[in-house]
N, C-alpha and C positions, 0 to 999 in steps of 0.2 A: 473547558472543556465538562462537560457534566458530571455534577457528583451526586447520585444521589441516596437517599437516606438507607436504602438495601445495603447499597454497594459500602457505603460508610461504615456500616454495620459490622459487615462482614470484615473490611479491614482492620478497625476497630478490635475484631475478635481473634484476628490473625496476629496482629501484634501482640494483645495480651497473651496468647501461647506460646509466642517467643520469648517477650523480654520479661514477663511475669503481669500479675494485676497492678492495675495503677498506670498503667500505661496507656498513653491517650495523645490523641492525635492535637498539637499545639497550633498547626498551621501547613496547610498544602500550597506546593508553589508549582500550577501545571507547567511542564515540559513541552513534550509533543504529542501528538497522536497520528501515528500510521497503524500497522498493521496491531497495535496494543496503544492505548493511552497511557503515559507517562507522567508522573509527577515526585517532587520531592516533597517528603513529609518531615514536618520538623517534631520533633518526640519530647513529650512530656513522661517521666515515670521516675521510676526506684532505679540506685544507684547502680550503675553498668549500663543504662541502658545510652544506645547511641543519642549523638545530639539529632542525628536525621539519618534515613534510610529513602530507599527507590522505591518506587510503587510500580507495577505496571498490569495493566489491568486488560480487559475487555471493555468495551464502551458500555458506558452504562445504561444506556437502554438497551440493552441484549443482554446484561447481566440477571442472572438469575438465582438465588440464593438456594444452595441445594442441588444445582443442576449442574451439568456440565457443559460448558459452551460450544456451539456451532460455531466454532473459530479456531480454524484448521494451523494456521499461521501462529496462532497464540498458544495454543496445545503441542505444536511441532517444536516454539521456542521452552517453552517449559521442560520438554522431555529432554532437552540439552542439557540446560540447566542443571537438570536434579541429575543427569547422566553424569557430568563432569565434577558435580558436588560427590556422587556416591562412589567415583575413584580417585577422589584426591587431587583433582585437574587444577582447580583454579588457581592457584597461588602466582602471581604476577602475569594471571594471563584473563583474567574478567573478574567482574564485581561478583564477591562470593555470594551462593543462594542460600535466604537468611530462612525464609519461609515461602511455603505455597499452599493454595488450596485450587484442587480440579476444578471448582467453577470458577474460576477464572482470574485469579491473583496472584503474583508473583512478587516477592518480595526480596529485593537485592540490596548489598551492598551499595552505599552512598561514596562514590569515588570522590566529591567533592563538587565544588563548584566551577572552578578552573582545571583544563585540563582538554578541549578540546583543539585539535593539532594548528600546527601554526605552519605558515608557508617555513620548508626546508628545502635544503639541495639535499640531490640523490645516495651526494654521500652521506648525508646526515640520516636521510629516511630510510635508505635502503638497510642497513643493519637492525636496525629499529623492529621493521615489518618482518624481516627474516626471521629474529627470534621471535616473535609473537606467531609466526605461522607455525614454526619449527615446535612452539610449545604443545601449540594444540594439537598440532599431527604428532608429535612424537608422543605425549603421554595420551593419546588415544590408538595405538598401534595394536594391533589384534586385541581389541577390546570389542567389538562390533556384535558378538550374542549377547552382551549386557544393556549395551542400546537398545537392539531389536528388542529384547524383553520391554524393555520400556514402554519401546511404543505400541506395544500388543497391549501391555495394561493399562494405554491412555486410548485406546479404541484406534489407533491411527493404522492404516494399511501398510502393506510394502512399500519400501522406497520407490522402487519403479513404476510402482502404480500414482504417486505421486501428481496428480493432476493439476496443480495449481498453476499460476500464468508461470512462475519461475523453476515449478518442482521437475525432476528428475523427468517424467514421463514427458511432459510440453518440451522440454531441452533434447531430448531425443527425437523428437518428431519434428523439431527445427534442425535437428543435424541431418537429418534424411533427406527433408526437404532444400539445405542448404547444399546438399552434395547434390542432388537430381539437379539443381539450378545449373552449378558449375559445369557438371557431365553436360547437360545442353548448350551449354556456351561453347565450351571448349569441343564440343564430337564434331561440328562442319570443317574442322581445322587439321583436326588430326586423323593418322592411317589409324585401323585395326588394331592394329598391334598395340599401340599406346592404349588408345580406350579400354582395351583390355588389361595391361597392365593397370593404367590408373585406377580401376575401378577394383582389380584385389588390394590395391594400395589403400583404398578407402575400407574395405572388407575389413584389413587388416586393424587400421585406425579405430575404425567401429566396435573390432572386436575387444581390442586391446585398453579401449577406454570403457567402455559397456559392461566387459566380464575380466577385469582387470586379475591376473592369476598371481601378482606379486603382494606384498603387504600395505595393509590398506588404514587410512588413518579418517579423524571425522576431520572434514574442512567445514570452512565456514561457510564460503561459494559466493558470498557477494561483497567482496571487498576489491571494490569498483571504485570509490572514494573517500573521503573522509570522515563521513558520518556516521561508522560503523565502526571507530578506532576512538582511542581516549587517551590520551599522554599524563604520564605521571613521572616525574623527572625524567630519567634518558629512556623509559621505558613505554611500550606501545600496548595498551590493552584491548581487549574487542568488545565489541557489542553486537546488539541484534541477530542471533542465532536461527530467526524462524527457516531459514533455508540452509539450513546446517545437513550435511549427510554423510556417509562414508564413499570414500573411492580413492583411487589413486591420490597420496597426499600432493603430487605434483600437479593435480588440474586445478589448485588452490593458487598457481603462481597467471593461471589464463587471463582471468579480468583485469591484473595489474599490471598485464604485458599487452595485453590488445585490446581492453576496454569493455564497455559493455553499453546497450540503448538504455538511456531514460527520459523521463519526460521532464521539460524544463516548466516548473510550476507557476512561474510566472508569464511565458512567453506562449506556451502550449505547444513547443518544440520539441520534438520526438529525437534525439542526436547521441551521436555515437560518442561516446565519451570516456576517454582513456587517458591517465595518467601517463603512459608512455615511462613504464619503468623498465630501466635498461638491464640485459642479463645476469648483470651481477646480482642481482634479485636473486635469480634461479640458483648460480652459482655458491652463495651464499647459503641460501637456504638448505643447500644438497648438503654442505661441510659441517652446517648444526644437525643435521638430519643422520650424518654420520656417527660425527664426534660425539653427543650428547643422548643419541638415544638407538644407536645401534643399526639402523637402516642402510647398509651399504650396497649400492650398484654400482657393478662395473660400467666403465664407461659408455660403454656400448648399449648397454640395458637402460642407461640413464637418458641417453639422448633420445633414443629410441622411444622411450615412455614419453617425456615430455616433450618431444615431438608430434608425437599421436595425440596428446592433450592437447597443445596448439591449432594443429589442424581441426581435431572435432571443433573445439570453442569457437573458430572461426567459422565452422559449415553453420553452428548454432546462430551465431549472429547473423550470416546470409540466410538462413531460414526466418530467422524473425524479422528481416529486411522483407522477403516474398510474400511471409504472412500478412502483415502490417502497413508496410511503406507507403501504398497506393490509397491507405485512408490517413494517414497521417500527416501532419505538418513537419516536413524533413526541413531541416540546415541545408538547403541544396536539392540535390537529384537523389533519385535510385542511384543513379550510375555512379555519382561522387562518392555514396558512403560503399559501395561493391569497390570502387577504386579505394578508397581509404581501408577497407577490411584487409584488400590483397596486399596493400604497400604495406601495411602493418606485420602481416602476416610473413612477409616475403623478406622485412629487414629481422624479425627475430629467427626466421628460421635458417639465415645465411651461414652461420658456423657449422651449423648441422650434417650428416649426413645420409637421413635416414629417409626412410618414403621420395626417392630421386625424383621418380614421375611428377608426382603430386607436384613437391617442391618447384619442378622448372617449370610447369604448367600455370602455378602461381604467380611467377615470377615475369613469365612471359604475358599472362590474358590480365594487366593492369586495366585494360578494356578490349573490347573484341577488336584485331585486326579489319581493318576495309576491306571489303572486297572490291577485287579489280575491276569484275564489269556488273555485279549486281548484289544488292541490297540481301545481305545475309543477317539472322537476329542479333540483335548485341546485344552485349550481357544482361542490361538491363531487361529485355523484350524476355532472355530465358529465367531472369528472376520474378519478374512481374507477377505474371501469374499463376502461381505453382500455389 
């Protein structure tokens, strides 16, 4: 990764401001380059200077000393780190924030060279992940005003207008498109009364998720694979907060239960990657939020909220497929991915009672039924051109 003189000078100045005169970079180990460039810096300096730290920064070719970067994902993540540090929520959750520079630098605690998650059974993994999620959600409950003020100071707009590819606004658009596709798919086969009830239930799902009336917490919103976690001992730490925002805490569970679309960087395939976590994750998360953070929901309210979150997330997956599936290299067909989404949603919703018509539709329309005398649009047709 490129490491320019101006970037090195800015990092050196930040290190001195944090650890004192005489602190210098002894060696730099590049680690990754995604939304931000990440390196491990081995330090030399006065007594008390850590042996190493992690530096995240905007790419050197876009770094301009003294100017805030045109890098929304980096600025979003920097705000989250500042927010969590400011409310004292970092311990046992994430690398500690050691220092930052608005021009595009983020100095973090080095959690160590070892710790990438290993293959574990669900019995081992579920409690770890439930604790990590609950720490983030519980410690940030009812503190949204402070988070929004930091966003304002950083020049970031309202969360609802975040137009990045995985931003809240784009996800809402995908949910609307997924809903329209699903309604189009089933309408030829259902009575007007069922269609009206289906639309009312979808209205309720969207309202509950997008305008949640209950207590909201900061969610990571990208916990679909192991890249965003780090293990130390028996605990799981969270990394990479560029898509974090306030939401119903239970929405965090959706990517681990349903999956998310990702591009395989080696093959170019656009695939639905799902860890297929068991519902025990949601149940353990609920227990921890109640016991440790006082978020108590009656059974009916918890079921309704979690069910709405899962349905909404499935609609975003369907909407994503509708918008991009025709121009992506899929692993299989559009119909295959529709079936995977509906199959998984039907499975995780099976124990729940809310939104009965949606649940029935999802269970029955894994693929559009065959018309007895004339071809009607298949589910793939319903989604392909939205």
